[in-house]
N, C-alpha and C positions, 0 to 999 in steps of 0.2 A: 860878624856873622850872626844873623837872627834865625833861631830855630823855632818855628811855629807849630806847636802841638795842641792848639786849641781845637782843631777839627781836621778831618780828612777832606773837607771841602776847600782847603786853602791851596791845594795843589795847582800847578800850572802845567799846561801841555808841554810835553817834551819836544825836542827838535823834530823827532821822527813823526810825532802826532801832528805837529804844525805843518810838516811837509805833506802829510796825507790830507789835511784840511785844504791846503793851498792847491793841491792837485784834483780836488773833488769836482766831479761834473754836477752842475746844478741846474735847477729850473724853478718854476713857481710852485711851491708845495701847496699853496692855497687852492690851486687847480689840480693838485695831486700829480704834478708834472716834474717833480724833482727826482731824478733817477737814483741819487745817493740816499735820500730819505726813504724812497720806496724799497731799495735794497736792504737798508738797515732795518726797517720795520719787518720785512720778510725774514731776515736773518734771526731777529729776536723771537718772532712768533714760532719759527721752525725749531729754534733751540728749546723752547718750552713745550713743543708739541701742540701749540694752539693755532687757530685758523688765521688770526689777524692781530696786528699791533698798531699803536699810534704813538708818534713821537711828541713829547711835551717839553715846554721850556723848563718845568720844575717838577719835583716829586710831589709837592703840595698840590699842584694843579692836577696831576695824574690821580692822586688819592681823592681829591674833591670830585673829580669826574666819576670815579668809581662809586663814590657815595651817591651821587646824583643818579647814576645808572641803576643802582641796586635798591633804592628806597623811594618812598613817597613822603611828602610833608606829614609830620606827626608820627612817623615811624621811629623805632629805636634801634640803635647800634649797640651790640654787645662787644666790649673790648676791655683790655687791661686799663687800670687807672693811670698808667704812665704812657699810654699810647700817644704817638706823635699826632695822630689825627685829632686827638682830644686836647693835648697840651700846647702844641706848637704850630697849629695851622690857623691861628687868629680867630677861632670860633667859626671857621668856614663852614663846618657841617651844619650849624644852625642858620648861618647867614645865607648860604647857597641852597641848602636842601631842606631846611626846616625840620631837622631831626634832632633827637636828643640821644644821650648815652646811658647805658647801664654799665657802670664802671666796676669791674671785678678786681678784687685784691689778689693779684697773682704773685708769683715769685720772680723777682728781678724782671718784671715786665711780661712774664709768661703765664698764661692761663691754661686751665685743664678742661678736658671734655666734661667732667663732672660739674665744674663751676659754670660752664656755658649752659649745660642742661638745667641747672638750678636757676640760672638767670633769665630764662625764657618766660615771658609773660603769657598767661592763658589767652589765646586768641579770641575766645568767646567772652572774656571779661573786658567789655569795651570801655571801662573806666581807665584802663591803663594803656600806654602806648603799645602798638603792635611791634613785637620783636621781628626784625626783618633781615638783619645782616650781622654777621660776626666778622670782626676785623682782627687780624693777627699781624704783629710786627716782628720780623726776623731778619737780622739780629735786632735785639731791643736796644734802643738808643739810651734812654735814661736807666735802663737795666744793666748798662755796662757792657754792651756787645754780647749779651747772652744768646745762645742758640737753642731753638726748640728741638726736641726729639721728634723726628718725623713720624714715629709711631703714635705720639700724642696728637699730632696734626691730623693723622688719619682718623683717630677717634673723634676729634672735633668735627671732621668732615661728615662722619656718620650721624652725629647729632644734628648737623645742619640739614642733611638729607632727610632725616626722620621728621624734622620740624619745618621743612620748606623755608629754610633760611639761606640767604646768599652768603658766600664765603669769600672774603677779600684778603689778600696778602699785601701788606705794605713791606715790600722787599727792598727798601732803600739800601740796605747792606746785605742783601741775600747772597751776593757773591761771596762775601766773607764766610757766611754760614756754610755754604756749599763746599768751600775749600776745606774748612775745619772738619766737617762731617763726611767729606768725600762722597757727596751726593751729586746728582745730575738734575739739570733744570726740568726735565720731563717728569721727574718725581713730583715736583711742585705743580707743574702744568696739569697733571692728572687730578689734583686735589681742589684747586681753587677756581672759582668762577671768574675772578679778575685778579690780576697781579700787576703791581707797579714795581719797576726796577730802576735804580738810579745809576748814572754813568759818571757823575761829577764828584763822587766821593772816592772810594778806594780804587776805582778804575782810572781816575786821573783825567777824565774829559772836562772841558771848561763849563759845559752847560748840558742839561738834558736828562730826562727820564722817559721811560716807555711804559705804556699801559697795554696789557695783553689779555685777550679773551677770545670768544667765538666771533665769527664774522658779523652776525646780526648785531651783537652787542657793540662791537667796535664801529659799526656804521652809525649807531646812535651816539657813540662817544665823539665822533667827528663833529656832530652838531653842537654837542655840549662844549667841546673845546673852543669852537667858534664863539659861543655865547660868553665863555669865560675870557675871551680875548687872547687865546693861545695860538692862533694861526700865525705861521711865519712864512716868509717868502723863500729866499734862497737858503733854506735851512740845511741843505746838503753839506755846507761847510762844517756845521755842527755835527751832523749825522756821521760824517767821515771820521770825526774824533771818536764817536761811539763805536764805529766799526773797528778802528785801530785798537781801541781799548779792549774790545771783545777778543781780538786776535792775539793781543800781546800782554795784557795786564792782569789777567785773572790768576794765573798760577803764582805770580810773584806776591800775591796777598799774604802768602805764608811767611814772607819776610817781615811784614808788618806785625803779624801775630806773634812771631818769635820775639821781636823786639819789645812788644808790649808785655809779654810774659816775663822777659828778663827784667824789665823795669819794675814789675810787680814783685818779683822775687827779691829785688834789692830793697824796695820800699818797706816790705814787711819786716826788715831787719833794723830799720832806723828808729831811734828812740822817740822822735817827734811825730811819728805816724802811729795812729791808733788802730786803724783797720784798713785792709786792702780787699776790695771785692774780688771774687774769682775772675780770672782773666781767660777768656776763651778766644777772643778775636783781637781787634785793634783798639778797643776802648778800655781804658784803665781808670777806675774810680777808687779813690782812697780818701780816708778821713784823717785829719790831724788831731792831736791831743786837744782836749777841751780848753786848756790854758793858752792855746796858740790860735791866733786869728788867721784864717786861711788867706786873707789878703796880704798878710806879712810874708807868707810863703810865695805867693804870686809875685810880689814886688822884688823879693830877694832873687828869685829865678829870672825875672825880667832884667835885673841889673847884670845878670850873667848872659843875657841874650837868649833866654829860653822863655817861651810864652806858653802858659797853660791857662785853664779856665776854672772858675768857681761854679759850683752847683748849689751853694748856700749851705747853711747849717754845718759848716766845717768840712764839707765834701769838696774835693778837687777832681778835675778830669784831665787826663792826657790821652790824646788820640794819635796813633802812629799812622803813617801814610807813605805814599809813593815818593814824595820829595824829602822824606826823613831818611837820610843815607846812613851807612854804617859809621862813618867818621863822626857824624853828628851824634849818633847813638852813644858812641864811646865817650864823647864829651859830656853828654847829659848824665850818663851813668856815673862818671867821675865827679861831676858837680853835685849831684844828689848825695853821693857817698860822703862828700866833705862838708855838707851843710850842717850847721849847728845852730840851735835856737836856745 
């Protein structure tokens, strides 16, 4: 038995999800004639109280489209130094949109309204890039699944409004944040100009993210998605997985969060663990003692059939997910408890 805790992207569709995909009514989505894609996009847009949505093959493409929509070449994006759009999208913001970043030193990937305000360049000082967009990531990936306080997000929104800045939410794991915080999608729809949400992480779909905004913006997004090569034909088979995920897999995220917290509570007691970051959702980051190489821990767990990942500098990451069942969890807990270095 192999237990893969490297990421929540490793999940495979359940039998029920596969059946929903198999039964999907499809058409050619390039001509906007796939009924399941159309229904999925409307469902997501309505959920967030937005006018329109567009289905994408990946979260990276959805984010890159949002950047293209919200900026012009030479503009600057304000975000945390650990943001996915900066670190993990292959320099796409500069390649695709010709923009740069003002990287703020936030707390576990989260920035404040005061930091954003201080990070805005004077629009009259033409020697500096024009601040044009603020991007928020919720939950934070490298920040260990940390969740923003929505009141702080409202304060950042006010700074954006006061300074004519676009406000984007990279909501790859927003579902996790909403479950933990007991929040509703429309609370986020009211705040952000553009929102990307992923279905192939905690919600268990095999492929896909959705970008949400007003109708005019999403009409422009359709052209950008085409330019980026993101058009799909009978995409309804994939959209059906997203619909199933929305209807069945949101509330169960609480199980992933509980298991991650239990793992964290165990790790903090182990002598070979130096530090465990706060666990809010399904991502657990911990550090090993300086005398111990994290690769040694990875290999020892791998020999027991447990896969985790390294973040470098002694940091390791565990991510719980849909396919990590209770029986696996008990085995991992027992294995960690018995490990000695």
